[in-house]
N, C-alpha and C positions, 0 to 999 in steps of 0.2 A: 304708744307709735303709728307708723304706719302698716297694720296688718297685711301681709305680703302672701298667707297662705291660700292655696289654691283648692279651689271645690269645684274640679271635675267636671260633675255632672251639671252645674249650671253652667259651667263656663265653656259646654258644649252649644247651651242653649243661647250664650253670648256672641259665640262664632257665629252660629246660622244666623244671629241676625243681622251680623254685619254683612256677611256673604249677601243677603238679599237688600240691605241700604247701603252696599257698594260702601263703606263706611274703613277709612283707613283711620288710622289716631296717628300723630304726631308725637314725637320725646319731647322730652326736656330740652334737651340738646338743640332740636332742629327751631324748639320755639327761641332760644336765646338768640342762636346762628342761621337765619333761612339760607343760607347759602348750603346745608348739608338736606335741606328739600329737593328729593328728586325734579330732574327739568317736565318731565310728565305730569303733575302733579302744578307745577308752576304754570305750565300751558293750560291746564284746566282753569284756571282762579284769575286766568285772563278773560272767562266770558261768565264770571260768576260775580252778582255785588257784594260789597261789604258785609252787607246786612240780611243777605239770602240766607233760607233756610235749608242750605247744601251742607252736606257732611265733611265737604273737601273745606269746609270755613273753619275749620278745625283747624287747620293748617295759619289760620290766618289769628289764633290767639299769641300776639306777638308785640311789639313794644316799637319793631320796626316795619309796620304797614304805611306800605306809600298811603300818603295824605288825600286820599282819592274813594269817590262814593261805589266804584266799580271796575272791578279790571283789572286795580293795582297789585302790585307785587311786592317787593321790600327796599330798604332803602336804608338810612342811620334812624337812629331812636329819634321818635318825635318828640320837639323839647324847644322850648324858648328862653331864652337867656331876658331878665328882670333887668331891666336898664334902672340907673340910679333917678332917673325923673318919676319910677313909679316907686322903687323903693325907699329914695330919701337915704338908702345911706354906700359905704363905700365899695361895701365886699359885693363879689357876685355872686346873685343866686340864679341857677338852673330848673326848671322846672319841668319833668317829663308830662307827656299831655299824655290820657287815659281815652281819648277821644275817637282816636284812630284804631281802635278795637269793635272787633262786630257788633257789637250790643253800646256802643260809642262809652265807652266805661270798661276798666280795669279787672272788673269783678267777674268775669268770662272767665279769665285765668287763675280765680282762685278757686272758683268750684271746678275748673280740670282737676286742680291739681286736687278736689277730694274724692269726685266722681271715679276719673280713671283707673286708679291703682285697686278699687274694686271690683270695676268691671273685668279690667283684664287677666283679673283672678276668678273671677266667676263667682264673688262674693255677691255682688249685684249681679240680679238675673232681668234682662229687662223685660221679657216674658212674663215676669209672675210680679215682679215687686214695683212699688211707686216711690220715687223720689223725693222725698219733703225739704224744701229752701226755706227757711226760717231765715228772715231779714230786717233789715231795717231801709233797707232800698235796691240798692242794685246787684247784690248778692243773686236775690232770685231770679232777679232778669237772669244774669249770668247763667244759673242752673238751669232754668226752664229753658234758655235757648241751647247749651247742650245737649239738655235732654234730648231737644228735639233733633237736633245734629245724631245724635247717639242712638237714637230710636227705644226710647225712655220713656215714661211716665211722668208728669212734673207735678208737683201741689206748690204753689206758691204764697209764703205764710208775710205777711209785712205788718204795718200799725195801716189804718185805716185814714189816718191825717195824712200823709204822704202824699207826693204832687202826683196830680191828676194825669200827666203825663205816663207814668211807668203803668198805673192800672191798666191805662187805655194801651200799651203796648201788653201786657203782659195778656189783654184778652185774644188776641191775635197768637201767643205762643204758647203761655201754659197751660196742660191741662184743667190745673181748677186752680181756683184763687181764693185764698183767707185771709179776711181782713180783721186785723185783732185791735183792743181798744187803744185808742191812745195816739201818740206822735212817735216821733223814733227815740225818745226817751225810755218808751216803754216795751222793756225788754224781757221781761219778767213774763208779760201778757202774750208773748211770743214761745218762750220757753215754754208756760203752761199750755198752751195748746198741739206741740208737740208732745208732751204726755198724754194727752187726751188721744190725737193720732193715734198713737202706743198702743193705746187701751183698746180701741175700736177696729184699727185695719192693721191684721199681722204681717201682711205684706208693707208696709211703708217703712224706709230705712229715713233716718233722717241722719241730714246732712249740716249740719250745728256748726256755719263757719268759726264762730266763737270759740270753739274745742277742737275743731278738727285739725290736726297738726296738718295735713295736705297744703290747705290754707296758707298755712306759715311756710310750707317748705316750698311753695307753688312762689309766694314773693320774696324767698330768701335766694332762689335762683332764676329763677327770669326778670323778675322788677330789680335784685339787686346787682346784676349784671348791668340790666340797661343803664342804671347809675354811673355805674362806675364805667363802662364806654363812654359816656355821657361825659364825663368826669375827667377821666384819660385824654378824649381828645379834644379838650378846650382848656384844662389846664395849662397856664405857661410855665418856665425855670422860676422855680422859688415861689411857686401858688402851693396853698395847705388846702385842704381839703377839711375844713373844719365842723361839720355837721350835717346831718340828714333831718329831717324834719316829716312828720307823718301826723292824719289826727289819728285818734285811740281806736273808734270804730269796731271792729272784731283782733284788733291788733296784727291781723295777716299782713297791712304793708308796712307795719312797724319792723317784721322780719327780715327786710333788706337793709337793713342799719346792724343786723349781725353780720352781713357780708362787706357792709361798708368798714366795718372797725379792721374785719382781717385786711382790708388791702391797704387803711387808711388809720393805723391803728390810733393816731390820734384824733379821730373825728368822734367827733359826740350824738347822742341818740335824741331827738327831743321828740316827745310826744305832747300833741297838742287837741285841748278839748273845748268843749264851749265854757264859759263861764258862767251861764245860767245853769248846767247840771257840772257843776265839777267836782267830781267823782276821787280822781287821783289826785286833786290840787288837795281839797278839802272832807273829804269824806261824805261827800255832797250830796244832794240828789234835786232834782228839778225836771221843764221842760225848757227846748231850745227850737232856732228854727235852722238848722246847719244841718239838713236833710243827708240822712246814711250814716252819722255817727251813733253807733247803740251805745248805751252810757248808763251808769246807777250800778256797773256790776264791772269787774277787771274780768277780760274775757282771758278763758283757762290758758290759750295759744301766746297771753303776753309777754315774751321775756324779761321781767321784772328788773332780776339783775344789772341785764345789760341796760337799761335804760337811765340816762343820766339828768332829763331835763322836762319839767312838765310847765308848759304855756298852755293856758287860759284864753280864749279869747272871746270878746263882747260880740254876740249873733247881732245885733243892729248894728253893725259896724259891716261886716261881711253883709246883708240884706245892703246896705246903702250903694257896697262898692259894688253891689251884681247891679245895680241901676247904671250905676256909673262907667262900669266896663262893657254895659249893652246898650243903653240910650245912645241916641243922637248926639243931643247936648252936652252928654258926655265923653263921646269920642271928640266932638270942637275942644272941648275943656282942655283934655289929654294933651291935643297938636298943641294947644297953648303953652305949656308947660314943656315945649318940648319933646313928647313921645311921639318915636316915630310910626308911620301909617302901616309899616309892617307890625312893629308888636302889637298896635290898636288891634290888628284885624285877627290876634290869638286871642284876645280878650277875651271873646266869647263863649272860648274853650275851657274857660276856669268856671267851673259849679260855684254851687256855695260850699261845699266841704273844701273845694280848691283856693277857695279865696280864705277859706281858713287858715289854711296852710300855709297860703303866702305871706298872712298877716302874723303867722307864727312865728315865720321865718326871719321876716323883718324883726320881731322882738326880739329873738336869739341873738341874730349880727350885731343889737343895739346893745343888747344886755354883756357882750362879750367884748365890745369894741373894737369889732373887727375894722380890716380897710381892705384895700386896692388888691391886697396876697391873696386876703381868703375868701375862702370857697362856698359855697353850702346847696343843697340840692334838695328839692321835696318834690310834691307830685298833686297833681291834676290830675284825681281820679274819674272825673269824667265832665263835660260841658253844660252850658248855660239852656242849650236845647232842653234839656230834661225840666226845665224848671222854670217855662215857658209863662205858665199860669199863677207863677209866681210875681214874677213881676207886673204883669196886668192886677193884682192882686192890689202890687204896692203902689200904682198908678190910680184904681180906683179910690185906695186908701189918702193919698198924698197928691193924688195931680198929675198933670203932667211937669216931666222932667224938665227944667230951666235950667239955666246958665251957674244961675246962684244956688242952684240946689247942688250942680255937677263940683261947682268950687267950694260949697261943704264937705260935702264928701271928700274932695280928694285931701284937703287940709286938714279934716276934725279927723277921719277915718284913716287916711293913708300916714299922711307925713306927721300926725302927729303919734303913729304910735308909740307907746313909754314902755317902761319895764313892769307896767303893775301885773299882779294877777300869775309870779314867775317863783318855780323852787328846782332849786338847783338840790340835784337828790342826795343826802348822804348814805351808808351804809342802811343805817336803820328806815330813811324814809324811803328806800326803796323795798324792804322787808317791810313795811307798814303796807305798802300797797299790794306788792305781795299778796299780804295777809288778810286780804281783804278777797280775795278768792274763796277764800275759804265759805263764806256764808252762802255765795252764789254756788258752787258748785261741790262740796263736799255735802254741807246741808239740805241744799234744793236737788241739786243734778246727781247724786249722787255718785260721786268720783270718789279715787282711792287716796286718803289722804296721806299714804305713803307717797304717790305719786305726785301729792301736792309738795311736799319735805324734798322730793327729788328734782324738782323743777330747783329749786335753791340751792342743795346743797350739792349737786353733783357736777361739777363742771361737763360731764359727759352728754347731758341730756337732751340739748339743742343741737348739739353736733351732732347727737347718735341719728335724729330727726333730719339734719341736714345731707348727714350720709348717705339715705336712701335715694337721693336720686338717680344714682344710677342705676340700682336695682329696679326701680319705677322704670327708668329705659330702657332696660334687659327685659322686662314681661311686658310691656309695649310693642316691643320689635319680635317678641314670640308671639303675642299675638297677629298681629301683623302676618305673620307668616302661616299661621295658619287660615286664616281668613283671607287670603292671597292664594295660598299652595291650595 
């Protein structure tokens, strides 16, 4: 669970640091519903850029930011509906967009959920502690960003083969950057570096997204509610919410499915992964090009018992579609297939993992033979602006993107999406995936096997985490009163 025990001595240091830096922390309730944010703070935001390192941007950790780079306030959830001309299916597909968060990725919310409970209870003291953010991509960016806004020192840990854009961004924000061997599939190397830091530096606090319940809780509460709002605002009479889909990664985003199922009990939770590293599907391993999906293990915070379907996607299709969705010839070809200018303008907001999520959603719709009354929802965690070097590498390798390339990618990687490499989970298949946690978390990371069993056996385990949202909000409000008082 999330420990909310107060360390009063350290909390006094946190409060003083917040006073010095004029920090006010938003509640989960305000992130879900910006109407609750005081007018004074909104007035300040009118003069602040979306990505500025300003503490008021904590209030822009929301799915409802106005889609503009400077001075925006709030509207409805940012999303796009995928037309049949792209999906090739009759079912309606909605994608919420992470591009309009302060770091252009939704992981800034997950890191908020991890760091803030420790700050407002004084368990993390920014005057003495350093926050380490082990990641396969955007989580360490979100951690570095929130650390900067909250007056904390940060250490970003990520694989050396991640995109150049990530490292360039971190150079400006993170206190320290550590590049570990390998690609996004090399998660154990990240964990090993964390143990090394623990041995060498007594003041380092590790915020491991793969095991932090705050990651799960933030997505359950905030991402889940954003999805519910999009669904309720768009579903017509007789429509059915059939599924929510997200890539495995840290399993944080997957937590939104727990809320979706509470609101729409007939909905299924599908988890996507790269075919080149089919961990959930085949207990497999490997490396792949879908950046941001850490694999070769099952995250501690993955509610495997609530997962219904595993979908593996070939990363080559994701890379092909990254060109179709971003190159001029790709856009021209999509127009010939009836895709509107409005939708085409949104496609660059789909990063590589977002394309994986989209392909997985299409596979789910085809698997269950869904029709016009069926509605699915997924997430674009970030946009392609964070992967432009990947586009350049594809140009160098394969040459300029031509109309014939666009036609091939549209029909072979999109319209020809098939039902291969999918598994509808039985009770024992869910338990098989859950049991894989043992090797990473009990044998390697020293987690308690009794808690591992409780995750599977105790129906209240995950509900207890969800119930902590209100308690954390109370702690945040108490903290703000001390800072402002």
